[in-house]
C-alpha positions in Angstrom: 46.5 44.7 -42.4 48.5 42.5 -44.2 46.4 40.2 -46.4 48.0 36.8 -47.3 47.2 34.3 -49.7 47.2 31.4 -47.6 45.8 30.3 -44.5 47.4 31.6 -41.7 47.4 28.1 -38.9 45.3 29.4 -36.1 43.6 27.5 -33.3 40.2 28.7 -34.7 41.3 26.6 -38.3 41.9 23.8 -36.7 39.1 21.5 -38.2 40.2 22.4 -41.3 43.8 21.6 -40.5 44.6 17.9 -39.1 47.6 17.1 -37.6 49.6 19.2 -35.3 47.1 21.8 -34.3 44.2 19.6 -33.7 46.3 17.9 -31.2 47.4 21.0 -29.6 44.0 21.8 -29.1 42.7 18.6 -27.6 45.8 19.3 -25.2 44.8 22.6 -24.6 40.8 21.3 -23.8 41.8 18.4 -21.9 44.1 20.7 -19.5 41.8 23.5 -18.7 38.7 20.5 -17.9 41.0 19.6 -15.5 42.0 23.1 -14.3 38.3 23.7 -13.9 37.9 20.4 -12.3 40.6 21.0 -9.8 39.3 24.7 -8.9 35.8 23.6 -7.9 36.9 20.5 -6.4 38.6 23.0 -4.2 36.1 25.6 -3.7 33.5 22.9 -2.3 36.4 21.7 0.1 36.4 25.3 1.6 33.1 25.8 1.6 32.2 22.6 3.2 35.1 23.4 5.9 32.9 26.6 5.9 30.0 24.9 7.1 31.5 22.5 9.2 33.0 25.2 11.3 29.8 27.4 11.5 28.4 24.6 12.8 30.9 24.2 15.6 30.4 27.5 16.4 27.2 27.2 16.6 27.2 24.3 19.0 30.3 24.9 20.9 30.9 28.6 20.0 34.9 28.5 19.8 35.7 29.6 16.1 33.7 32.9 15.5 32.6 33.6 19.0 29.1 32.3 18.3 27.1 35.2 16.4 23.7 33.5 14.9 22.9 35.5 12.6 26.9 35.4 11.3 26.8 31.5 11.9 23.4 31.3 9.6 24.7 33.2 6.9 27.8 31.5 7.0 26.4 27.8 6.6 23.3 29.5 3.8 26.7 31.0 1.8 28.8 27.1 2.0 25.7 25.4 1.1 25.3 27.6 -1.7 28.9 26.5 -2.5 28.7 23.4 -2.1 25.7 23.7 -4.0 26.5 25.6 -7.5 29.9 23.7 -7.2 28.1 19.8 -7.6 25.7 21.6 -10.6 29.3 23.0 -12.2 30.7 19.3 -11.9 28.1 17.4 -13.5 28.2 20.2 -16.5 31.8 19.4 -16.7 31.1 16.1 -17.1 
């Protein structure tokens, strides 16, 4: 590995090099935050749909064939996923 006498511009070196590299890193952080937020919103939506479908199955017996143990496990898994998604959204903010 060759050593250079001048510092190479990398993303880990941005706190010392103002300008373009710092701006790119800030844009990358904003993009990652928005992507993570969208993923969390998507998982909360899917978990909510799963909980609603399980409750509907317990009441009507339509989507899954009204297996009570499966419905309860789906409701618990969906509630846990929603709780973790809300917690993650609080951390992102």
